[in-house]
N, C-alpha and C positions, 0 to 999 in steps of 0.2 A: 332652188335655193339651197345654199350649202350649209346653212345653220340647221339647228334642230329645235323643235318646240320643247320648251321646258315643262309644259303642262297642257292638259286638254281643256277645252272650253266646256264649262258645265251648262247644261240646258235645264230649263225649269221643270221638265218632267222626269228628272233624275237620270237622263241619258247623257252620255259623254261621247262627243263626236270630234274627230280630228278636223283640222281646218280644211283638209282636202275635200271634205263633204259639206263644208259650210260656205266657202268662197270658191266657186268655179274659177278656172284660170282666166276666163274672159273678163271677169270682174276686176282683175288687177289693173287693167287698162283704164279703169274709172277713177284711179287715185288722182289727187290734186297735183301731184308731181310724179313724173315717170320713175318707177322703181329703178334704183341703181344698185341692185343686189346681184351678186354678193359684194359687200364692201370689204376691202382688204383688212384682214386681221380681226374682224368682228367676231365676238365669241358665240353669240346665240341669238335666236329669235324667241320671243315669248308671246304666247297666246293668252289673252285674258279678256274679261268683260267688265264693264263698269255700268252702273245704273245712271241713266241720264234723264229720267223723268222725275218731276218733283213729287216724290212719294211723301205725302204730308199727313198720313193717318197713323197714329200711334195709340194703341190700347195699353194702358198701364194698370196692372193689378197689384195692389198691396195686400199681402196676407199678414195680418197683425195679430199676434198672440194676445189673447185677452184673459190669460190666467192671472192669479193673484200677484205674481211677482213682477208684472210688466209695466206698472205705472211710470217708473222713471224713464223707461225706454220709449213709451208712447209720448211722453212729454218731449224727449229729445227729438223724436221723429217730427212731431208737430212743429217744433220751433225751427228745425233745420230743413224742412221740406221746401221752403222758398228758395233755398240755394240750388236745388235741382231745377226748379222752374226757371230760375235766372239763367242757367246754362241752356235750357231749351229755348228760351227767348233769344239767345244769341244766334240761333240758326238763321241762314238766309231766309228772309220772309217772316222771321219772328216765330212765335210759338206755333208748332205744328197743330194739326187737327187732333185733339186728344179726347179720349175717353179715359177717365181715371176712376178706378173702383177700389173699394175696400171690402175685404172679407175677413172674418175672424177665424181663429183656430178651433172654435167651439163647435164640434159635431157630436156632442154627447160622448158616451162611452158604453158600448154594449147595449143591452136592452133596458138600461135605466136603473137596474138593481143596485148600482153603485151608490146612488143617492147623491145628496148635496148638489154641487154645481154641475155634476155629471149625470144627474137623474132627470134630465129634461128631454128625453127622446133624442132627437138628432140635433139638439142645441140650436144654433143659428142657421143650420141647414145649408150652409154654403151660399146663402143669399147675400147679394151685394148690399151694403149698408146705404140707406137713403131715407128720404122723407116720404114714406108710404103710409098714409092714414088707413088704407084698407087691409094692410097686412103688417101688424106691429112687430113681427119677428125681424130682428136686425133693422129696426126702423127708429129714427129719431123724431118721428111725428108726435105731436102732442097726444098724451094719453097712453103712450107705449112705455114699456119697461125701461127703454133707453132714452126717453125723452130728454133732450139736451137743455138743461137749464143754463143760464148765463154762466160761463166759465170766466173767472176774473183774469185769467192769463191767456188762454187760447180759445179761439182766435181773438183778434182785436179788430175793430171795436166790438165788444161783446154784445152791445145792444142790438146789433144787426142780425144776430143769429140765435136768438133765444129759442126759436122754434124751427126745426128742420134743417139746421146748419146752413140756411140760405138757399137750399135746393127748393125748386118749385114742387108743389105737392104731386106725389106719384113718381118722382124721379128716384132711381136706384143707383145712379152713378153721376159723376161730374162729366158734363159734355161742354167742350169749348172748341168750336170749329169755325173756319172761314165760311162766310155766307156763300153758298154754291151759286148764287145769282151774281155774275160779275158786274151787273149794273147797280147792285146794292152793296155799298161798302160796309165794313165792319164784320163782327163775328156773331155767331149764334151761340148763346149760352143758356143753360137750363138752371141758372141760379141768378138771383137778383140782389142788387144793393150791397154786394160784398165781393171781395177779391177771391179769385180761384184758390190762392194759398190758404185763405181763411176758411173756406168751405172744407178743404181737405183736412186742415188742422183740427177742425171741429169733429169731423168723422173719425179721425185717428184717435182722438181722446174719447169719443162717445162709445167705442167698443168696450171700454171699461176693463175691469179686472175681476169680473164675476163669472168668467167662462170656466169650462171644465179644465182641470189641471192635467188631464190625459189628452194632450193636444193632438188633433188630427190635422196638422198643417197642410200636408200634401193632399189629403183627401178633400179638404175644404177648397184648396186651389183647383183641383180637378173638377169638382162639382160646380164651382163658380164659373168655370170656363166652358163647361159642357152641359148647358142647361136644358137641352132638348127634351130629356125624359124626366127631369126632376124639378128644376127651378125655371119655370116659364118667365118669371119676373126678370131674369137675367138675360133673356133673349135680346139681342141687339147690341150688347156691350162689345162683344168680339165682332169686328168687321172683317169681311172676307179678305180684302187686300191690305189691311193694316198690319204694321209691325206690332208685335206683342212683347211687352216687357213685364216680367214677373219679379216682384220684390218680396222676399220672405223676411219677416222680422220676428224673431223668437229666441227664447233662451233655453228651451228644452228640445230634445230630439223628437222627431216625428213618431207618433204612436197610432198612426192610422190603422184601423181595423174595422171589419164589418161589425154590424150590431148583432149578428147571429152568434149566439153562444157556441153553437156546434162548430163554427168555423174560426172563432177567435180564442179557442182553448178555454172558454169560460173565464178568461183572465180578468174581466171587469165585474164578475159576480161576487160582491163582497160577502154575501151570506154563505157561500159554499167554498170559496177558494182563497180567501184572504189568509195569509200567514201573518200573525201579529208581529213577527220579527223582521219584516222588510216592508219597504214602501212600494206604492204603486209605480212610482217612477223607476225603481229598480226592476220591477217586473217587466215593464216595457223595454228597458234597455237590455236586460239579459235575454229577452226573447228576440230582439232585433239586431244584436251585435255579435261579431266574431272578433277574437284576438288570437293572433298567430294562426289565423284561418281555422280556429276551433271555437266551438260553443263556449260561452262563459262557464268556467268550471264551478262545481258545487252549487249549481242552480237546478232545482227540480221544478217542473211546471206545476206541480201540486203543492209541494212543501215549501217552495221558495228557496231562498239562499240558505244552504245547509253548512257553509264553511264555518270553521271555528275561529277564523281570524280574517283580517282584511285581505283583499285581492288587489294586486297591482300588476300592470303590464304597460309596456311602452305604448302610448296613445297612437303613435305613428304606425304601429303594427296592428291596429284594430280597424275594422271596417263594418259596413252594413251587411247583414245576413240576407241571403236571397233564397228562394225556393229551389232546391237542388234539381227537381224535375217538375217543371210547370204543368206537364201533362198528368202527373200523378201527385198532386199537392199533399204535403204532410203538414197539417194544421197544428200539430203539437210542436213539431220542430220550428215551424214558422207561421205563427198565428196572425202576424201583421200583414197588411197588404204589401205585396212585393213592390218595391220602389220602381222596378223596371216596368211594371204595368202602367204606373202613373206617368213615367217618362214617355212611354210610347204614345199614350193617349194625348199628352200635351203636344208632342211632335206632330201627331196626326192632324191637329187643328190647322197647321199650315202645310201639311202634306210634304211633298218632295222639297219644298223650299224652306223647310224649317230652319236650316242652318243660316239662311240669310234673313230670316224673319223673326226669330225668337231670341230674346235676351233674358237671362235669369241672374238675379243678384240675391245673395243671402247675407243678411246681418244676423248671424247665428252664434250659438255656443261653439267657439273655435279659438284655438290659440292665436293671439294677435300676430299679424304678419305684415308684409310690406304695405298693404292697403291701409293699415291702422296708424295714421299719424296722430300726433297730439294725444297719445295714450297717457292717461293720468298715472302718476308714479305710484298711486295707491293700489293699482290693479295687481292682483296676485295670480300667477299662472303656474300650472303644473304641466309636465310632459308625460304624465302617467294616467292611464285609465284605471280608475280606482273604485272599489266597493269597500265601504267602511261605515262607521257610525259618526255622525256629524254633531259635535258638541255645541255647535252654534244654532242648530235648527230650532225653530218655533213652530208649533207649541212644544214645550219641554219634553213631552212624552216621545216625540220623534227622535230625540237625541239618543235613544237606546235601541233603535232599530237599524238594520242594515239599509244602506242607501247608495244610489248611484251618485258619486261625488262630483262636484263641479270641476270643469276644466279651467275655469277662471272665476274670480270673484273680486269685489271691490267693497271693503269694509266701510268706505266713506259714503256709500249709497245704501239707502234703506228702501225696501219694497213695502207695498201697502199691507202685507201680511206681517210686517215687523221684522222680517229676516234681513240680514245684510245681503246685498245683491250678489247673486250667484247665477252662473250659466253653465249648462251641461253639454258635453260634447255631442254635436249633432252629426253623427256618422251617416244616418239615413239622409239627412238634409244635404250633406256634402255630396253624397252619391248623386242626388238629384241635380244639384248645380253643375257638377263636373260633367254630367251627360251632355251638356250644351257646349262643351269645348271652349273655344276662345270667347264665346258669348256668355260664359259663366264666370262670376266673380264672387269672392267671399270676403266678408268683413267680420271682425269680432264684435259681438254685441256687448262685451265687457267694456268697450270704449264708450265712455259717456258722451264723447264729442262726436256727433254724427255729421259734422261739417264735411269732412273728406268723403265719407260714404255717399252723401247726397250729391256732392259735386261729381264724384266719379261715376255714379249711376247715371247722372245727367249726361256726362261726357260719353258714356257707353251708348246711350240712346242716340246721341248726336252722331257718333261714329256709325251706328247702324243705319240711320236714315239719310245721312248726307250722301249725295251722289258724286262719283267721279274720281275719288282719290286713288292714285296709282302707286303701289308699293315698289314696283320694279324701277331700277335706275335706267331711265331712257337715255340712249346715246345721243350726244350732240354731233350731228353729221356736218355742221358748218360752224366751227368755233369762231369764225371771223364775224358772225352776226350775233347781235345781242340775244341772250337767252338761249335755251335749248332748242335746237332745230331737230325734232325727232323724225325718224323714218318709220312711218306706220301705214298700215292699211286698215280700213274700218268698214264695218257693215252694221247698219241699224236694224234692231230686231224689235218688232212691235207685237205684243200678244194679240192673238185672235181667238175667236170662239169656235169657229167651224174648222177644226183641225183636219188637215188633209184635203180640204176643198179649195178650189181656185188656186190663188197664190199663197195660201196658208200651208206651211210645211207640216210634215208629220210631227215635228217638235212643238207645234202650237204657236209658231211665230210667222209673221211676214218679214222678209229680209230684203234690204236694199243697200247698195254701196253708198257711202257718204264721204265727201271730200273734206280736206283740211281748209279752214277758213283763210281767205286772202282778201286784202283790201283792193281798191280800184287800181293800184299800181302793181298788183300781183305779189305783194309782200305778206308773209305770215305775221302773226301777232308776236310781240315780245312778251313772253310769259310774265316777266317781272313787272311789266306795266299794269298788270291786272291784279297785283298782290295788295290786299288791304293792310297787311302787316299784322303783328301780334298785339298792338296797342289800339283798342277801339277809340281811345280818347285822343290819339295822335296818329291817325292812319297814314300809311305810306301813300296810298291812293284812295281818295274818297269814292263812294259808290257813284257819285256824279261823274268823276273822272273815268272810272271803269266803263260806265254806260256810254260815255262819249267815245272812248276807244273802240268799243264794240259796234257803235253806230256806223263806223267807217266800212264795215262789211256790207256790201250791197245786198239788197233783199233777194235779188234773183239767184244769188249763189247759195242761199240758205235752203234747207238746213245744212250746216257744215260743222265740223268739230274743231276745237282749238285747245291748246295746252296753256295752262296758267299756273302761277304759284299762289298758294293761299295759306299764309301763316297765321290766320285768325284762329281763335279758340274753337270756333265751330267749323274750322276748315280742315286742312290736310297737314297740319304741323307735325303729325306723328309719322309721316311717310317721307321717303327720300325727296329732298328739295321741295317738300310741300307741294308735290305735283298734283294737279287736278286736270282731268279731261272733261270738257263740257261740250254740249251741242248748242249752237246758236240757231234759233228759228226765226222765221219771219214774224214781224210785229203782230202780237195778238194770238199767235199759235202756241199751244202747249202740247207736250208729248203725252200720249195716253199712259196711265199708270202701268208700271212694269216694263216700260221701254228701256232697253239696254243697248250698249254699243259694244260689239265684238271687235277687239283690236288684235292686230299682229304687229309687233314693234321690234325693232332692234334694241336690245337691252344689254347692259354691261353685266357680265357674270360676277363681277366683284361687288360685294355688299355695299362698299363705300362709294360706288359709282365711278371709281378712278379707272378709266379705260385708256389712259395715255399710252400705256405699253402696247396697245393694239393699234395705235396710229390714229385714234380718235380721242376726244375729250368730252367729259360730261360737264354740265353747267355747274358753276360754283357761285352761289349767291350769298 
């Protein structure tokens, strides 16, 4: 072949193999149409793989800050969560099999000497919130500290969830999955007489605003998702083959630290370390941030902020501090938990496949950006990292102490503590989100309208779980026939457990060539005839029409692959020509989880798919 591969095919075990080692030459003869390569003028071949099994399991964890400033944001989350569920409902087959959990940011602070809301040991301990009458920590069961009395606003109707948010006794998260018995229709749910949206809204409000103000958002997330040695009650929330979506909702930066004073620089010991001239929020920020790649000036780990005036620096030039030498930790320089440690632990949950399996979204203290639509005009934003005295702070005594100033605020919103709403730059949180690359997204919590955030998070989950979307412009090798007529070779890869034994390759997969679908007359499918279109209320082709078209593919030729266009909101509208590659199986057959299709196709090197100069043309729909 005269073209060259534009990328290598990624395998589940973190190995990268060229196509020469994946498809032996004799397999090319198994294609549905004889290869006619090279085609004159074609620019390149592209190797890629697409998921073709119905991956239906998604574990969604919401980390909700429960410090005193968060009540308006908890209300916004509770009221807008249904918008995310509506997006997930639009997936083919409807709502996927979901576990939805809530964990608070309250992990205490240090050894408890700080007192107040932070003097309760390990706080809510990273436990998932639920209806657990046997353990009233982070429980909405009757008799517990967080027992949910009827909320007149969230959820509705309130009479249904006066006790336990509708969860069955003993449940620590929401479970809503398809009945695994194909002979029994319907879904299995661990809540009764109430909608999923209402159960979640109840839990989101139940965490309250009495948690520790020295939030351990990332540590709580890690502990919630890694319960083996700490929180046995959380076991089962994370499923081995499920996608994992993490949503952080907080208006302070992460202050995660060990409870051992010898390792956290004694920063939470109010009796011995508190400087009456600065706030605990400033102590966390100054210990965890860098500006101009330097430690925050005029800050002493014992004396606190010693500057004689305010400090300002471009926020865009500031970042999270990390341990210079992890093998020789300096707990004075960096007493907080290194964010990189938490990132690695979270990625390890899904192993080598973390990039395909984990989505992280942060609604955090951050300057509003492109994701923040419908931003209220009253929101005030600064582009400066600031240490100053805040004349608006309550109680009044705090107006005379040095503080880590907000990155944005909204005077039209008031928190439960009486303060105008403020959010502080989450540099450590941003480092965490950014570590997940394209699967990380940030929204500003100063936006009181969570509509777009919830819809975009739902869309991101849909993009993560939906199979088959193809980014590369496939070349139309027969412009005289309707739709794109691609030139591709394909091999189906099914995960196996006995790696290296029998026909199971060292990569952990069984592989077999698979042909392009053709009807009884030998014709391939017109991709446009399978497009439901962008308007679900006025589809281009109904599901019944699509099913009828696919039924023309004879059973004996299956499994086979086919190209379609899918402009639906849960489809492939974000990729070139809304291209989707799917596998059609015999009636009643379902691919094992993790099954993928390895493809090698002729693709156009031009991003717009215009290959007319090469003597071929791409489809224009």
